[in-house]
ROLUM-939067 format. One record per atom (N, C-alpha, C): z, x, y; chain; residue in one letter. Coordinates in steps of 0.1 Angstrom, whole numbers, plus 5000, padded with zeros to 4 digits. Layout:
REM residues N
<atom <Z, X, Y>, 'A', 'A'>
...
END
This chain:
REM residues 158
<atom <4998, 5013, 4991>, 'A', 'M'>
<atom <4999, 5002, 5003>, 'A', 'M'>
<atom <4998, 5009, 5007>, 'A', 'M'>
<atom <4992, 5009, 5024>, 'A', 'P'>
<atom <4990, 5021, 5033>, 'A', 'P'>
<atom <4997, 5012, 5046>, 'A', 'P'>
<atom <5002, 5025, 5053>, 'A', 'L'>
<atom <5009, 5018, 5064>, 'A', 'L'>
<atom <5004, 5028, 5076>, 'A', 'L'>
<atom <4996, 5021, 5085>, 'A', 'K'>
<atom <4990, 5032, 5095>, 'A', 'K'>
<atom <5001, 5034, 5107>, 'A', 'K'>
<atom <5002, 5042, 5114>, 'A', 'L'>
<atom <5011, 5050, 5125>, 'A', 'L'>
<atom <5006, 5056, 5132>, 'A', 'L'>
<atom <5006, 5051, 5142>, 'A', 'N'>
<atom <4999, 5061, 5157>, 'A', 'N'>
<atom <5008, 5058, 5170>, 'A', 'N'>
<atom <5004, 5065, 5177>, 'A', 'G'>
<atom <5019, 5067, 5189>, 'A', 'G'>
<atom <5017, 5076, 5199>, 'A', 'G'>
<atom <5025, 5079, 5204>, 'A', 'S'>
<atom <5028, 5091, 5213>, 'A', 'S'>
<atom <5040, 5090, 5222>, 'A', 'S'>
<atom <5044, 5104, 5226>, 'A', 'L'>
<atom <5063, 5107, 5231>, 'A', 'L'>
<atom <5060, 5112, 5242>, 'A', 'L'>
<atom <5064, 5110, 5255>, 'A', 'T'>
<atom <5062, 5124, 5263>, 'A', 'T'>
<atom <5080, 5127, 5264>, 'A', 'T'>
<atom <5079, 5139, 5265>, 'A', 'V'>
<atom <5095, 5146, 5265>, 'A', 'V'>
<atom <5094, 5154, 5277>, 'A', 'V'>
<atom <5107, 5155, 5288>, 'A', 'T'>
<atom <5104, 5169, 5296>, 'A', 'T'>
<atom <5110, 5177, 5291>, 'A', 'T'>
<atom <5095, 5187, 5283>, 'A', 'A'>
<atom <5104, 5202, 5278>, 'A', 'A'>
<atom <5086, 5210, 5279>, 'A', 'A'>
<atom <5089, 5221, 5274>, 'A', 'A'>
<atom <5079, 5227, 5271>, 'A', 'A'>
<atom <5069, 5224, 5262>, 'A', 'A'>
<atom <5058, 5223, 5259>, 'A', 'R'>
<atom <5051, 5227, 5247>, 'A', 'R'>
<atom <5056, 5234, 5236>, 'A', 'R'>
<atom <5060, 5249, 5237>, 'A', 'D'>
<atom <5061, 5261, 5230>, 'A', 'D'>
<atom <5079, 5251, 5226>, 'A', 'D'>
<atom <5087, 5249, 5232>, 'A', 'Q'>
<atom <5096, 5246, 5231>, 'A', 'Q'>
<atom <5095, 5233, 5219>, 'A', 'Q'>
<atom <5086, 5222, 5221>, 'A', 'V'>
<atom <5085, 5213, 5217>, 'A', 'V'>
<atom <5082, 5216, 5195>, 'A', 'V'>
<atom <5073, 5230, 5201>, 'A', 'W'>
<atom <5063, 5234, 5192>, 'A', 'W'>
<atom <5069, 5237, 5180>, 'A', 'W'>
<atom <5084, 5250, 5184>, 'A', 'N'>
<atom <5093, 5252, 5180>, 'A', 'N'>
<atom <5102, 5246, 5175>, 'A', 'N'>
<atom <5108, 5236, 5179>, 'A', 'L'>
<atom <5114, 5230, 5172>, 'A', 'L'>
<atom <5114, 5220, 5162>, 'A', 'L'>
<atom <5100, 5219, 5161>, 'A', 'L'>
<atom <5092, 5209, 5147>, 'A', 'L'>
<atom <5096, 5214, 5134>, 'A', 'L'>
<atom <5100, 5230, 5139>, 'A', 'F'>
<atom <5098, 5237, 5124>, 'A', 'F'>
<atom <5107, 5244, 5123>, 'A', 'F'>
<atom <5117, 5239, 5128>, 'A', 'D'>
<atom <5130, 5244, 5129>, 'A', 'D'>
<atom <5140, 5234, 5117>, 'A', 'D'>
<atom <5143, 5245, 5107>, 'A', 'V'>
<atom <5146, 5239, 5093>, 'A', 'V'>
<atom <5159, 5229, 5100>, 'A', 'V'>
<atom <5170, 5239, 5106>, 'A', 'E'>
<atom <5183, 5230, 5108>, 'A', 'E'>
<atom <5180, 5221, 5121>, 'A', 'E'>
<atom <5175, 5218, 5132>, 'A', 'S'>
<atom <5169, 5211, 5136>, 'A', 'S'>
<atom <5166, 5199, 5131>, 'A', 'S'>
<atom <5152, 5198, 5123>, 'A', 'M'>
<atom <5149, 5189, 5118>, 'A', 'M'>
<atom <5159, 5183, 5108>, 'A', 'M'>
<atom <5167, 5189, 5098>, 'A', 'K'>
<atom <5179, 5183, 5091>, 'A', 'K'>
<atom <5188, 5173, 5106>, 'A', 'K'>
<atom <5190, 5181, 5115>, 'A', 'Q'>
<atom <5200, 5170, 5125>, 'A', 'Q'>
<atom <5194, 5163, 5132>, 'A', 'Q'>
<atom <5180, 5160, 5131>, 'A', 'L'>
<atom <5171, 5150, 5138>, 'A', 'L'>
<atom <5171, 5143, 5129>, 'A', 'L'>
<atom <5166, 5146, 5116>, 'A', 'A'>
<atom <5166, 5134, 5105>, 'A', 'A'>
<atom <5181, 5128, 5104>, 'A', 'A'>
<atom <5188, 5132, 5108>, 'A', 'S'>
<atom <5206, 5126, 5102>, 'A', 'S'>
<atom <5203, 5113, 5111>, 'A', 'S'>
<atom <5203, 5112, 5128>, 'A', 'K'>
<atom <5200, 5108, 5142>, 'A', 'K'>
<atom <5197, 5092, 5133>, 'A', 'K'>
<atom <5189, 5095, 5127>, 'A', 'I'>
<atom <5181, 5079, 5120>, 'A', 'I'>
<atom <5189, 5077, 5111>, 'A', 'I'>
<atom <5194, 5063, 5115>, 'A', 'P'>
<atom <5200, 5050, 5109>, 'A', 'P'>
<atom <5194, 5050, 5091>, 'A', 'P'>
<atom <5198, 5050, 5086>, 'A', 'G'>
<atom <5195, 5049, 5072>, 'A', 'G'>
<atom <5189, 5065, 5066>, 'A', 'G'>
<atom <5192, 5074, 5070>, 'A', 'V'>
<atom <5184, 5082, 5063>, 'A', 'V'>
<atom <5192, 5094, 5066>, 'A', 'V'>
<atom <5195, 5103, 5053>, 'A', 'K'>
<atom <5206, 5115, 5049>, 'A', 'K'>
<atom <5196, 5127, 5046>, 'A', 'K'>
<atom <5191, 5130, 5051>, 'A', 'I'>
<atom <5189, 5145, 5047>, 'A', 'I'>
<atom <5194, 5155, 5038>, 'A', 'I'>
<atom <5196, 5151, 5027>, 'A', 'E'>
<atom <5206, 5164, 5018>, 'A', 'E'>
<atom <5201, 5179, 5016>, 'A', 'E'>
<atom <5192, 5181, 5016>, 'A', 'R'>
<atom <5183, 5193, 5017>, 'A', 'R'>
<atom <5171, 5192, 5021>, 'A', 'R'>
<atom <5169, 5203, 5026>, 'A', 'L'>
<atom <5158, 5211, 5031>, 'A', 'L'>
<atom <5154, 5225, 5036>, 'A', 'L'>
<atom <5146, 5229, 5025>, 'A', 'V'>
<atom <5144, 5242, 5022>, 'A', 'V'>
<atom <5131, 5242, 5030>, 'A', 'V'>
<atom <5126, 5257, 5028>, 'A', 'Q'>
<atom <5112, 5265, 5037>, 'A', 'Q'>
<atom <5109, 5272, 5028>, 'A', 'Q'>
<atom <5098, 5271, 5018>, 'A', 'L'>
<atom <5093, 5278, 5009>, 'A', 'L'>
<atom <5083, 5293, 5013>, 'A', 'L'>
<atom <5079, 5284, 5021>, 'A', 'S'>
<atom <5065, 5294, 5028>, 'A', 'S'>
<atom <5064, 5289, 5039>, 'A', 'S'>
<atom <5056, 5296, 5045>, 'A', 'D'>
<atom <5047, 5292, 5062>, 'A', 'D'>
<atom <5044, 5278, 5063>, 'A', 'D'>
<atom <5037, 5272, 5054>, 'A', 'D'>
<atom <5035, 5263, 5050>, 'A', 'D'>
<atom <5039, 5250, 5042>, 'A', 'D'>
<atom <5050, 5255, 5034>, 'A', 'K'>
<atom <5054, 5242, 5027>, 'A', 'K'>
<atom <5074, 5242, 5028>, 'A', 'K'>
<atom <5072, 5233, 5029>, 'A', 'Y'>
<atom <5090, 5226, 5025>, 'A', 'Y'>
<atom <5095, 5216, 5011>, 'A', 'Y'>
<atom <5105, 5219, 5012>, 'A', 'E'>
<atom <5113, 5213, 5003>, 'A', 'E'>
<atom <5117, 5201, 5004>, 'A', 'E'>
<atom <5125, 5191, 5001>, 'A', 'G'>
<atom <5139, 5187, 4999>, 'A', 'G'>
<atom <5142, 5176, 4995>, 'A', 'G'>
<atom <5152, 5167, 5000>, 'A', 'T'>
<atom <5156, 5159, 4993>, 'A', 'T'>
<atom <5161, 5148, 5000>, 'A', 'T'>
<atom <5163, 5135, 5007>, 'A', 'A'>
<atom <5167, 5125, 5013>, 'A', 'A'>
<atom <5171, 5112, 5004>, 'A', 'A'>
<atom <5180, 5105, 5012>, 'A', 'T'>
<atom <5187, 5096, 5011>, 'A', 'T'>
<atom <5183, 5082, 5013>, 'A', 'T'>
<atom <5175, 5077, 5015>, 'A', 'V'>
<atom <5175, 5064, 5028>, 'A', 'V'>
<atom <5172, 5053, 5021>, 'A', 'V'>
<atom <5175, 5042, 5029>, 'A', 'G'>
<atom <5181, 5029, 5033>, 'A', 'G'>
<atom <5183, 5023, 5043>, 'A', 'G'>
<atom <5171, 5012, 5043>, 'A', 'F'>
<atom <5167, 5005, 5048>, 'A', 'F'>
<atom <5167, 4993, 5043>, 'A', 'F'>
<atom <5171, 4979, 5044>, 'A', 'A'>
<atom <5172, 4969, 5037>, 'A', 'A'>
<atom <5173, 4966, 5025>, 'A', 'A'>
<atom <5157, 4962, 5014>, 'A', 'M'>
<atom <5154, 4962, 5007>, 'A', 'M'>
<atom <5151, 4979, 4998>, 'A', 'M'>
<atom <5147, 4989, 5012>, 'A', 'V'>
<atom <5144, 4998, 5007>, 'A', 'V'>
<atom <5152, 5010, 5004>, 'A', 'V'>
<atom <5154, 5012, 4992>, 'A', 'K'>
<atom <5168, 5018, 4990>, 'A', 'K'>
<atom <5162, 5033, 4981>, 'A', 'K'>
<atom <5168, 5045, 4980>, 'A', 'G'>
<atom <5167, 5055, 4966>, 'A', 'G'>
<atom <5170, 5068, 4977>, 'A', 'G'>
<atom <5167, 5073, 4962>, 'A', 'K'>
<atom <5171, 5094, 4966>, 'A', 'K'>
<atom <5156, 5100, 4961>, 'A', 'K'>
<atom <5152, 5105, 4972>, 'A', 'Y'>
<atom <5137, 5108, 4973>, 'A', 'Y'>
<atom <5134, 5124, 4973>, 'A', 'Y'>
<atom <5128, 5129, 4963>, 'A', 'D'>
<atom <5128, 5147, 4964>, 'A', 'D'>
<atom <5112, 5144, 4971>, 'A', 'D'>
<atom <5108, 5153, 4975>, 'A', 'G'>
<atom <5095, 5155, 4979>, 'A', 'G'>
<atom <5091, 5168, 4986>, 'A', 'G'>
<atom <5078, 5167, 4990>, 'A', 'T'>
<atom <5078, 5182, 4999>, 'A', 'T'>
<atom <5064, 5174, 5010>, 'A', 'T'>
<atom <5068, 5189, 5020>, 'A', 'L'>
<atom <5059, 5187, 5030>, 'A', 'L'>
<atom <5050, 5199, 5027>, 'A', 'L'>
<atom <5037, 5199, 5032>, 'A', 'T'>
<atom <5027, 5212, 5029>, 'A', 'T'>
<atom <5020, 5207, 5048>, 'A', 'T'>
<atom <5014, 5216, 5055>, 'A', 'L'>
<atom <5011, 5218, 5064>, 'A', 'L'>
<atom <5000, 5221, 5065>, 'A', 'L'>
<atom <4988, 5214, 5065>, 'A', 'T'>
<atom <4976, 5212, 5059>, 'A', 'T'>
<atom <4962, 5222, 5068>, 'A', 'T'>
<atom <4973, 5221, 5084>, 'A', 'E'>
<atom <4962, 5224, 5097>, 'A', 'E'>
<atom <4973, 5225, 5106>, 'A', 'E'>
<atom <4972, 5239, 5113>, 'A', 'K'>
<atom <4980, 5240, 5124>, 'A', 'K'>
<atom <4973, 5250, 5132>, 'A', 'K'>
<atom <4976, 5247, 5144>, 'A', 'R'>
<atom <4965, 5258, 5156>, 'A', 'R'>
<atom <4981, 5256, 5167>, 'A', 'R'>
<atom <4988, 5268, 5169>, 'A', 'A'>
<atom <4999, 5265, 5178>, 'A', 'A'>
<atom <4993, 5267, 5188>, 'A', 'A'>
<atom <4999, 5264, 5195>, 'A', 'P'>
<atom <5009, 5252, 5198>, 'A', 'P'>
<atom <5003, 5235, 5199>, 'A', 'P'>
<atom <4997, 5235, 5195>, 'A', 'E'>
<atom <4987, 5227, 5201>, 'A', 'E'>
<atom <4986, 5215, 5189>, 'A', 'E'>
<atom <4982, 5218, 5175>, 'A', 'F'>
<atom <4980, 5209, 5166>, 'A', 'F'>
<atom <4983, 5211, 5154>, 'A', 'F'>
<atom <4990, 5199, 5145>, 'A', 'V'>
<atom <4994, 5205, 5131>, 'A', 'V'>
<atom <4990, 5191, 5122>, 'A', 'V'>
<atom <4989, 5195, 5108>, 'A', 'K'>
<atom <4983, 5185, 5101>, 'A', 'K'>
<atom <4992, 5185, 5090>, 'A', 'K'>
<atom <5003, 5174, 5087>, 'A', 'V'>
<atom <5009, 5173, 5074>, 'A', 'V'>
<atom <5006, 5163, 5068>, 'A', 'V'>
<atom <5005, 5171, 5052>, 'A', 'H'>
<atom <5008, 5159, 5039>, 'A', 'H'>
<atom <5018, 5164, 5033>, 'A', 'H'>
<atom <5022, 5153, 5031>, 'A', 'A'>
<atom <5039, 5145, 5022>, 'A', 'A'>
<atom <5043, 5138, 5013>, 'A', 'A'>
<atom <5046, 5138, 5003>, 'A', 'E'>
<atom <5050, 5133, 4995>, 'A', 'E'>
<atom <5063, 5131, 4988>, 'A', 'E'>
<atom <5069, 5122, 4981>, 'A', 'G'>
<atom <5078, 5118, 4975>, 'A', 'G'>
<atom <5077, 5115, 4966>, 'A', 'G'>
<atom <5092, 5110, 4953>, 'A', 'K'>
<atom <5095, 5104, 4944>, 'A', 'K'>
<atom <5107, 5100, 4945>, 'A', 'K'>
<atom <5108, 5088, 4941>, 'A', 'S'>
<atom <5123, 5082, 4934>, 'A', 'S'>
<atom <5122, 5072, 4919>, 'A', 'S'>
<atom <5131, 5079, 4909>, 'A', 'G'>
<atom <5125, 5067, 4900>, 'A', 'G'>
<atom <5114, 5059, 4898>, 'A', 'G'>
<atom <5111, 5053, 4899>, 'A', 'A'>
<atom <5098, 5042, 4898>, 'A', 'A'>
<atom <5092, 5044, 4908>, 'A', 'A'>
<atom <5094, 5045, 4924>, 'A', 'N'>
<atom <5089, 5047, 4935>, 'A', 'N'>
<atom <5087, 5058, 4940>, 'A', 'N'>
<atom <5071, 5061, 4948>, 'A', 'W'>
<atom <5065, 5069, 4953>, 'A', 'W'>
<atom <5060, 5065, 4968>, 'A', 'W'>
<atom <5057, 5078, 4975>, 'A', 'T'>
<atom <5051, 5076, 4991>, 'A', 'T'>
<atom <5047, 5094, 4989>, 'A', 'T'>
<atom <5035, 5089, 5001>, 'A', 'S'>
<atom <5028, 5098, 5002>, 'A', 'S'>
<atom <5022, 5097, 5022>, 'A', 'S'>
<atom <5018, 5107, 5025>, 'A', 'G'>
<atom <5008, 5103, 5035>, 'A', 'G'>
<atom <5000, 5115, 5041>, 'A', 'G'>
<atom <4997, 5114, 5053>, 'A', 'D'>
<atom <4991, 5127, 5059>, 'A', 'D'>
<atom <4991, 5121, 5074>, 'A', 'D'>
<atom <4998, 5128, 5082>, 'A', 'V'>
<atom <4998, 5127, 5095>, 'A', 'V'>
<atom <4996, 5137, 5109>, 'A', 'V'>
<atom <4989, 5140, 5115>, 'A', 'A'>
<atom <4987, 5143, 5121>, 'A', 'A'>
<atom <4993, 5147, 5141>, 'A', 'A'>
<atom <4994, 5154, 5143>, 'A', 'L'>
<atom <5006, 5158, 5152>, 'A', 'L'>
<atom <4995, 5168, 5165>, 'A', 'L'>
<atom <4995, 5161, 5178>, 'A', 'T'>
<atom <4988, 5169, 5190>, 'A', 'T'>
<atom <4998, 5168, 5203>, 'A', 'T'>
<atom <5004, 5178, 5206>, 'A', 'L'>
<atom <5009, 5184, 5217>, 'A', 'L'>
<atom <5000, 5191, 5230>, 'A', 'L'>
<atom <5004, 5186, 5237>, 'A', 'A'>
<atom <4994, 5182, 5253>, 'A', 'A'>
<atom <5001, 5185, 5264>, 'A', 'A'>
<atom <5004, 5195, 5271>, 'A', 'Q'>
<atom <5010, 5203, 5281>, 'A', 'Q'>
<atom <5010, 5195, 5293>, 'A', 'Q'>
<atom <5017, 5192, 5305>, 'A', 'E'>
<atom <5015, 5184, 5316>, 'A', 'E'>
<atom <5024, 5186, 5326>, 'A', 'E'>
<atom <5026, 5196, 5331>, 'A', 'A'>
<atom <5033, 5205, 5346>, 'A', 'A'>
<atom <5044, 5204, 5335>, 'A', 'A'>
<atom <5057, 5204, 5334>, 'A', 'D'>
<atom <5067, 5205, 5330>, 'A', 'D'>
<atom <5074, 5191, 5314>, 'A', 'D'>
<atom <5065, 5190, 5310>, 'A', 'K'>
<atom <5065, 5178, 5300>, 'A', 'K'>
<atom <5054, 5181, 5289>, 'A', 'K'>
<atom <5057, 5175, 5281>, 'A', 'T'>
<atom <5049, 5179, 5267>, 'A', 'T'>
<atom <5050, 5163, 5263>, 'A', 'T'>
<atom <5033, 5160, 5259>, 'A', 'T'>
<atom <5033, 5143, 5253>, 'A', 'T'>
<atom <5028, 5149, 5236>, 'A', 'T'>
<atom <5036, 5146, 5230>, 'A', 'L'>
<atom <5030, 5141, 5214>, 'A', 'L'>
<atom <5027, 5138, 5209>, 'A', 'L'>
<atom <5013, 5135, 5206>, 'A', 'T'>
<atom <5003, 5124, 5199>, 'A', 'T'>
<atom <5006, 5125, 5186>, 'A', 'T'>
<atom <5011, 5112, 5176>, 'A', 'Y'>
<atom <5010, 5112, 5159>, 'A', 'Y'>
<atom <4998, 5098, 5156>, 'A', 'Y'>
<atom <4997, 5104, 5145>, 'A', 'E'>
<atom <4983, 5093, 5141>, 'A', 'E'>
<atom <4980, 5101, 5120>, 'A', 'E'>
<atom <4983, 5092, 5117>, 'A', 'G'>
<atom <4984, 5089, 5099>, 'A', 'G'>
<atom <4983, 5079, 5095>, 'A', 'G'>
<atom <4985, 5082, 5079>, 'A', 'V'>
<atom <4987, 5072, 5069>, 'A', 'V'>
<atom <4997, 5071, 5059>, 'A', 'V'>
<atom <5004, 5062, 5055>, 'A', 'G'>
<atom <5015, 5066, 5048>, 'A', 'G'>
<atom <5009, 5057, 5039>, 'A', 'G'>
<atom <5014, 5058, 5025>, 'A', 'N'>
<atom <5013, 5055, 5008>, 'A', 'N'>
<atom <5027, 5046, 5005>, 'A', 'N'>
<atom <5027, 5040, 4996>, 'A', 'V'>
<atom <5039, 5032, 4991>, 'A', 'V'>
<atom <5035, 5035, 4978>, 'A', 'V'>
<atom <5045, 5033, 4967>, 'A', 'G'>
<atom <5034, 5025, 4955>, 'A', 'G'>
<atom <5051, 5025, 4945>, 'A', 'G'>
<atom <5043, 5019, 4937>, 'A', 'G'>
<atom <5058, 5014, 4922>, 'A', 'G'>
<atom <5066, 4997, 4933>, 'A', 'G'>
<atom <5075, 5002, 4926>, 'A', 'T'>
<atom <5080, 4982, 4929>, 'A', 'T'>
<atom <5091, 4984, 4944>, 'A', 'T'>
<atom <5084, 4998, 4955>, 'A', 'L'>
<atom <5083, 4993, 4971>, 'A', 'L'>
<atom <5071, 4983, 4976>, 'A', 'L'>
<atom <5063, 4989, 4969>, 'A', 'A'>
<atom <5052, 4981, 4970>, 'A', 'A'>
<atom <5049, 4961, 4970>, 'A', 'A'>
<atom <5057, 4961, 4959>, 'A', 'S'>
<atom <5059, 4950, 4959>, 'A', 'S'>
<atom <5066, 4940, 4965>, 'A', 'S'>
<atom <5072, 4954, 4978>, 'A', 'L'>
<atom <5084, 4943, 4989>, 'A', 'L'>
<atom <5073, 4935, 4998>, 'A', 'L'>
<atom <5060, 4934, 4999>, 'A', 'G'>
<atom <5051, 4935, 5008>, 'A', 'G'>
<atom <5049, 4945, 5019>, 'A', 'G'>
<atom <5033, 4941, 5023>, 'A', 'Q'>
<atom <5033, 4949, 5036>, 'A', 'Q'>
<atom <5039, 4950, 5046>, 'A', 'Q'>
<atom <5043, 4932, 5053>, 'A', 'R'>
<atom <5050, 4931, 5066>, 'A', 'R'>
<atom <5062, 4936, 5064>, 'A', 'R'>
<atom <5071, 4941, 5053>, 'A', 'L'>
<atom <5087, 4944, 5057>, 'A', 'L'>
<atom <5082, 4959, 5053>, 'A', 'L'>
<atom <5070, 4963, 5047>, 'A', 'I'>
<atom <5067, 4979, 5044>, 'A', 'I'>
<atom <5066, 4989, 5059>, 'A', 'I'>
<atom <5056, 4978, 5068>, 'A', 'D'>
<atom <5051, 4983, 5082>, 'A', 'D'>
<atom <5065, 4982, 5094>, 'A', 'D'>
<atom <5075, 4970, 5089>, 'A', 'T'>
<atom <5087, 4972, 5099>, 'A', 'T'>
<atom <5095, 4987, 5098>, 'A', 'T'>
<atom <5099, 4986, 5085>, 'A', 'V'>
<atom <5109, 4996, 5083>, 'A', 'V'>
<atom <5101, 5011, 5090>, 'A', 'V'>
<atom <5089, 5016, 5083>, 'A', 'G'>
<atom <5079, 5025, 5090>, 'A', 'G'>
<atom <5079, 5028, 5107>, 'A', 'G'>
<atom <5078, 5013, 5109>, 'A', 'K'>
<atom <5074, 5019, 5125>, 'A', 'K'>
<atom <5092, 5019, 5130>, 'A', 'K'>
<atom <5101, 5014, 5125>, 'A', 'Q'>
<atom <5115, 5018, 5133>, 'A', 'Q'>
<atom <5118, 5028, 5127>, 'A', 'Q'>
<atom <5113, 5036, 5115>, 'A', 'V'>
<atom <5119, 5049, 5114>, 'A', 'V'>
<atom <5110, 5061, 5124>, 'A', 'V'>
<atom <5099, 5056, 5123>, 'A', 'V'>
<atom <5089, 5066, 5137>, 'A', 'V'>
<atom <5097, 5061, 5149>, 'A', 'V'>
<atom <5098, 5049, 5156>, 'A', 'A'>
<atom <5106, 5049, 5164>, 'A', 'A'>
<atom <5118, 5052, 5167>, 'A', 'A'>
<atom <5130, 5054, 5157>, 'A', 'Q'>
<atom <5142, 5063, 5158>, 'A', 'Q'>
<atom <5138, 5075, 5158>, 'A', 'Q'>
<atom <5130, 5078, 5148>, 'A', 'G'>
<atom <5127, 5094, 5150>, 'A', 'G'>
<atom <5124, 5101, 5169>, 'A', 'G'>
<atom <5113, 5090, 5172>, 'A', 'S'>
<atom <5108, 5101, 5182>, 'A', 'S'>
<atom <5118, 5098, 5189>, 'A', 'S'>
<atom <5128, 5085, 5190>, 'A', 'K'>
<atom <5139, 5090, 5200>, 'A', 'K'>
<atom <5151, 5099, 5197>, 'A', 'K'>
<atom <5151, 5104, 5191>, 'A', 'A'>
<atom <5161, 5115, 5187>, 'A', 'A'>
<atom <5155, 5126, 5190>, 'A', 'A'>
<atom <5138, 5129, 5186>, 'A', 'L'>
<atom <5135, 5140, 5193>, 'A', 'L'>
<atom <5129, 5141, 5208>, 'A', 'L'>
<atom <5127, 5130, 5214>, 'A', 'A'>
<atom <5128, 5133, 5227>, 'A', 'A'>
<atom <5144, 5136, 5233>, 'A', 'A'>
<atom <5154, 5134, 5231>, 'A', 'E'>
<atom <5171, 5130, 5236>, 'A', 'E'>
<atom <5176, 5147, 5232>, 'A', 'E'>
<atom <5169, 5153, 5220>, 'A', 'E'>
<atom <5171, 5168, 5217>, 'A', 'E'>
<atom <5165, 5175, 5223>, 'A', 'E'>
<atom <5153, 5174, 5228>, 'A', 'L'>
<atom <5145, 5184, 5234>, 'A', 'L'>
<atom <5150, 5181, 5247>, 'A', 'L'>
<atom <5150, 5168, 5253>, 'A', 'E'>
<atom <5157, 5166, 5269>, 'A', 'E'>
<atom <5168, 5175, 5274>, 'A', 'E'>
<atom <5181, 5173, 5263>, 'A', 'A'>
<atom <5191, 5182, 5262>, 'A', 'A'>
<atom <5189, 5195, 5262>, 'A', 'A'>
<atom <5179, 5201, 5251>, 'A', 'R'>
<atom <5179, 5212, 5251>, 'A', 'R'>
<atom <5173, 5219, 5264>, 'A', 'R'>
<atom <5162, 5216, 5274>, 'A', 'S'>
<atom <5159, 5220, 5284>, 'A', 'S'>
<atom <5169, 5214, 5296>, 'A', 'S'>
<atom <5176, 5209, 5291>, 'A', 'Q'>
<atom <5185, 5208, 5306>, 'A', 'Q'>
<atom <5193, 5221, 5300>, 'A', 'Q'>
<atom <5201, 5221, 5292>, 'A', 'A'>
<atom <5207, 5234, 5294>, 'A', 'A'>
<atom <5201, 5247, 5289>, 'A', 'A'>
<atom <5192, 5246, 5290>, 'A', 'K'>
<atom <5181, 5262, 5298>, 'A', 'K'>
<atom <5182, 5260, 5313>, 'A', 'K'>
<atom <5184, 5247, 5322>, 'A', 'S'>
<atom <5183, 5250, 5336>, 'A', 'S'>
<atom <5193, 5255, 5343>, 'A', 'S'>
END
């Protein structure tokens, strides 16, 4: 069952700072923990382009412990990255691809994202509307946490 995601987020931070935060494992674990219903239990960088982790996710009827990987399939620092993700939890699986573009505008950076996610197994039986709602909610909460963290770091450097 496909889930399309797209949008943008503008933060008061330099593009290099945004780029660096996107690939800092400890920062990403902290940011993910600010999304209600998400708990990152483990996230490790295996190589320059591959990460592996375990997360517990619980939203409405969408619950489970997922083991997964993130692979950077294309990377042009500090402006573009394409990521492929896969996760599995018992009879459920998820996968997806997202492209992130970072554009510098004076003292702000606009992060534009576009991607498609897929769910299978018993999750797919929940219906497109619930999957869309939960997916968009996670993206919105994650974007908010990212923006707040970047703004805080930017102000701390001033």
